[in-house]
C-alpha positions in Angstrom: -40.2 -59.0 -18.9 -37.1 -60.4 -20.7 -37.0 -64.1 -21.2 -33.3 -63.7 -21.9 -32.8 -63.6 -18.2 -33.8 -67.3 -18.0 -30.7 -69.4 -18.2 -30.2 -73.0 -19.3 -31.1 -74.3 -15.8 -34.3 -72.2 -15.7 -35.2 -73.5 -19.2 -34.7 -77.1 -18.0 -36.8 -76.6 -15.0 -39.5 -74.8 -16.9 -39.7 -77.6 -19.5 -39.9 -80.3 -16.8 -42.5 -78.3 -15.0 -44.6 -78.0 -18.1 -44.5 -81.5 -19.6 -47.6 -82.4 -17.7 -49.4 -80.3 -20.4 -49.3 -83.4 -22.6 -51.3 -85.3 -20.1 -53.7 -82.5 -19.5 -54.2 -81.9 -23.2 -54.8 -85.6 -24.0 -57.0 -86.5 -21.0 -59.2 -83.4 -21.3 -60.3 -84.9 -24.7 -60.2 -88.7 -24.4 -60.3 -89.7 -20.7 -64.0 -89.5 -20.1 -64.8 -91.0 -23.5 -62.3 -93.8 -22.8 -63.9 -94.5 -19.5 -67.3 -94.7 -21.2 -65.9 -97.1 -23.8 -64.6 -99.5 -21.2 -68.1 -99.8 -19.6 -68.2 -97.1 -17.0 -71.5 -95.2 -16.6 -71.6 -91.4 -17.0 -72.5 -91.0 -13.4 -69.5 -93.0 -12.2 -67.3 -91.1 -14.6 -68.5 -87.8 -13.0 -67.9 -89.2 -9.5 -64.3 -90.4 -10.4 -63.4 -87.0 -11.9 -64.8 -85.2 -8.9 -63.0 -87.4 -6.5 -59.8 -86.9 -8.4 -60.0 -83.1 -7.7 -60.5 -83.7 -4.0 -57.8 -86.3 -3.8 -55.4 -84.1 -5.7 -56.0 -81.3 -3.2 -55.3 -83.8 -0.3 -52.3 -85.2 -2.1 -50.9 -81.7 -2.7 -51.1 -80.8 1.0 -49.4 -84.0 2.1 -46.7 -83.9 -0.6 -46.2 -80.2 0.0 -45.4 -80.9 3.7 -43.0 -83.8 2.7 -41.3 -81.5 0.2 -39.9 -79.5 3.2 -39.2 -82.6 5.2 -37.4 -84.9 2.8 -34.7 -84.7 0.1 -36.6 -83.1 -2.8 -34.6 -84.9 -5.5 -35.3 -88.4 -4.2 -39.0 -87.5 -3.4 -39.6 -86.2 -6.9 -37.9 -89.2 -8.6 -39.9 -91.6 -6.5 -43.2 -89.9 -7.1 -42.4 -89.6 -10.9 -41.8 -93.4 -11.1 -45.0 -94.1 -9.3 -47.0 -91.6 -11.4 -45.7 -93.0 -14.6 -46.5 -96.6 -13.6 -50.0 -95.6 -12.6 -50.6 -94.1 -16.0 -49.4 -97.3 -17.7 -52.1 -99.2 -15.7 -54.7 -97.2 -17.6 -54.0 -99.3 -20.7 -55.6 -102.4 -19.0 -59.1 -101.2 -19.8 -60.4 -102.7 -16.6 -62.8 -100.1 -15.0 -61.7 -100.8 -11.4 -58.0 -100.7 -12.2 -58.4 -97.6 -14.4 -60.4 -95.8 -11.7 -58.0 -96.7 -8.9 -54.9 -95.8 -10.9 -56.4 -92.5 -11.9 -57.3 -91.6 -8.4 -54.0 -92.8 -6.9 -52.1 -90.6 -9.4 -53.9 -87.6 -7.8 -52.4 -88.5 -4.3 -48.9 -88.8 -5.6 -48.7 -85.2 -6.8 -45.1 -84.9 -7.9 -45.6 -81.4 -9.3 -45.8 -80.0 -5.8 -42.2 -80.9 -5.3 -41.1 -79.7 -8.7 -43.0 -76.4 -8.4 -41.3 -75.8 -5.1 -37.9 -76.3 -6.6 -38.7 -74.1 -9.6 -40.3 -71.4 -7.4 -37.3 -71.2 -5.0 -34.9 -71.1 -7.9 -36.8 -68.3 -9.6 -37.2 -66.4 -6.3 -33.4 -66.7 -5.6 -32.6 -65.4 -9.1 -35.3 -62.7 -9.1 -37.0 -64.0 -12.2 -40.3 -65.5 -10.9 -42.4 -63.8 -13.5 -40.2 -64.9 -16.4 -39.8 -68.5 -15.3 -43.5 -69.1 -14.4 -44.7 -67.3 -17.5 -42.4 -69.5 -19.6 -43.4 -72.6 -17.8 -47.1 -71.8 -18.2 -46.7 -71.1 -21.9 -44.7 -74.3 -22.4 -47.4 -76.2 -20.4 -50.1 -75.0 -22.8 -48.0 -75.7 -25.9 -47.5 -79.2 -24.6 -51.2 -79.5 -24.1 -51.7 -78.7 -27.8 -49.5 -81.7 -28.5 -51.5 -83.7 -26.0 -54.8 -82.7 -27.7 -53.3 -83.4 -31.2 -52.4 -87.0 -30.4 -56.0 -87.8 -29.3 -56.7 -88.4 -33.0 -55.1 -91.8 -32.6 -58.2 -93.7 -31.4 -60.1 -92.5 -34.4 -57.7 -94.5 -36.6 -56.3 -97.2 -34.3 -59.2 -97.9 -32.1 -58.3 -99.2 -28.6 -54.6 -99.3 -29.5 -54.8 -95.5 -30.0 -55.8 -95.1 -26.4 -53.0 -97.3 -25.2 -50.4 -95.3 -27.2 -51.7 -92.1 -25.7 -51.2 -93.5 -22.2 -47.7 -94.7 -23.1 -46.9 -91.2 -24.4 -48.2 -89.7 -21.1 -46.1 -92.0 -19.0 -43.0 -91.3 -21.2 -43.6 -87.5 -20.5 -43.6 -88.2 -16.8 -40.4 -90.3 -16.9 -38.7 -87.7 -19.1 -39.0 -85.1 -16.4 -36.6 -87.1 -14.2 -33.4 -86.7 -16.2 -34.4 -83.0 -16.9 -34.6 -82.3 -13.2 -31.6 -84.3 -12.3 -29.6 -82.4 -14.9 -30.8 -79.0 -13.6 -30.3 -79.6 -9.8 -26.6 -80.3 -10.3 -26.2 -76.5 -10.7 -28.7 -75.4 -8.0 -28.0 -74.0 -4.6 -28.2 -77.0 -2.2 -30.6 -75.0 0.0 -33.2 -75.2 -2.8 -33.0 -78.9 -3.2 -32.4 -80.0 0.4 -34.8 -77.6 2.3 -35.8 -79.4 5.5 -37.6 -78.8 8.8 -36.5 -80.2 12.1 -39.7 -81.9 13.2 -43.2 -82.6 12.2 -45.7 -80.2 13.7 -48.8 -78.3 12.6 -47.1 -75.2 13.9 -44.5 -75.5 11.2 -47.1 -75.1 8.4 -46.8 -71.3 8.7 -43.0 -71.4 8.4 -42.5 -73.8 5.5 -40.0 -72.6 2.9 -42.5 -73.1 0.1 -45.5 -71.5 2.0 -45.2 -68.4 -0.1 -45.7 -70.5 -3.2 -48.7 -72.3 -1.7 -50.4 -69.0 -1.0 -49.6 -67.8 -4.5 -51.1 -70.8 -6.2 -54.1 -71.1 -3.9 -56.5 -69.2 -6.1 -55.5 -71.3 -9.1 -56.1 -74.4 -7.0 -59.6 -73.3 -6.1 -60.4 -72.7 -9.7 -58.9 -76.0 -10.7 -61.0 -77.8 -8.2 -64.1 -77.0 -10.3 -63.3 -76.0 -13.9 -60.0 -77.8 -14.4 -60.8 -80.9 -12.3 -64.4 -81.6 -13.2 -66.1 -79.4 -15.8 -63.4 -79.3 -18.6 -62.8 -83.1 -18.7 -66.5 -83.6 -19.0 -66.9 -81.2 -22.0 -65.6 -83.7 -24.5 -68.0 -86.4 -23.2 -70.9 -84.0 -23.4 -70.0 -83.1 -27.0 -69.5 -86.8 -27.8 -72.8 -87.9 -26.4 -75.1 -85.0 -27.2 -73.8 -84.0 -30.6 -72.0 -87.2 -31.7 -68.8 -85.3 -32.5 -66.0 -87.8 -33.1 -62.7 -87.7 -31.2 -60.7 -86.5 -34.2 -62.8 -83.3 -34.5 -62.6 -82.7 -30.7 -58.9 -83.1 -30.9 -58.7 -80.2 -33.4 -61.0 -77.9 -31.4 -59.0 -78.5 -28.1 -55.7 -78.0 -29.9 -56.7 -74.6 -31.3 -58.2 -73.6 -27.9 -54.9 -74.5 -26.1 -52.8 -72.7 -28.7 -54.7 -69.4 -28.2 -54.3 -69.9 -24.4 -50.6 -70.2 -24.7 -50.4 -66.8 -26.3 -52.5 -65.3 -23.6 -50.4 -66.9 -20.8 -47.1 -65.6 -22.3 -48.5 -62.1 -22.3 -49.7 -62.2 -18.7 -46.6 -60.7 -17.1 -46.5 -57.9 -19.7 -50.2 -57.1 -18.9 -49.6 -57.0 -15.2 -46.6 -54.6 -15.6 -48.7 -52.4 -17.9 -51.4 -52.2 -15.2 -48.7 -51.8 -12.5 -50.4 -54.6 -10.4 -50.7 -58.3 -10.5 -53.9 -58.2 -8.5 -55.6 -55.7 -10.8 -54.6 -57.8 -13.8 -56.0 -60.9 -12.3 -59.3 -59.2 -11.4 -59.5 -57.6 -14.8 
């Protein structure tokens, strides 16, 4: 694998596709603790996190279909504006608003659109391994940043939580100019892929169907570990061992940093074993 094959456009798309790492890194530490602090019970927190995974799966299917039906640039921009606005609603501290905003953000899954654009660009250039490895590594690096900023509530109290959500929203909005800059130089077929009519029979012929199949195993894993278990780890440490958020921030940041290195090495390992399947199973 040679990352030198990834040009400026690929770098822009990989960066935009990975900025969500800030949100993941921050929320995996503070979200459940924040929900507890605004008066939500642990049972309700678990239900909300579980529903988020299910609604995220549903939203991915719907948005994935729309990705091949509508102009991808407009769809991504619209979803990004909605997603950023929903994150900003989290600062209200009102349980019903926080819960609704968090769950609605799962339905408006803008990353389905962006991943389709990145995937078809990489496929066209023959650099899928390089682009997705770089994107994944950037994602984990940004998650280190997200984990690091979760020290803010330890020093600023509720204002610290508000600042974190503002930073998360800013990360969402920042992807818009990055993507708009990149698509100026893309093949129109990548950005404007459309189907003639809406039919269930078209599901097997969607231009991004290869990408959906490729990411399905990761989606299944994310439904449990990524969607429910990991976000509850911090709450468990917080309640059972009384570990403060500042210390949790350090632990999560170190964990994500080591994950970034492993992710970057993934394509090299698969080539060494001469099989992606064997490398995943191993």
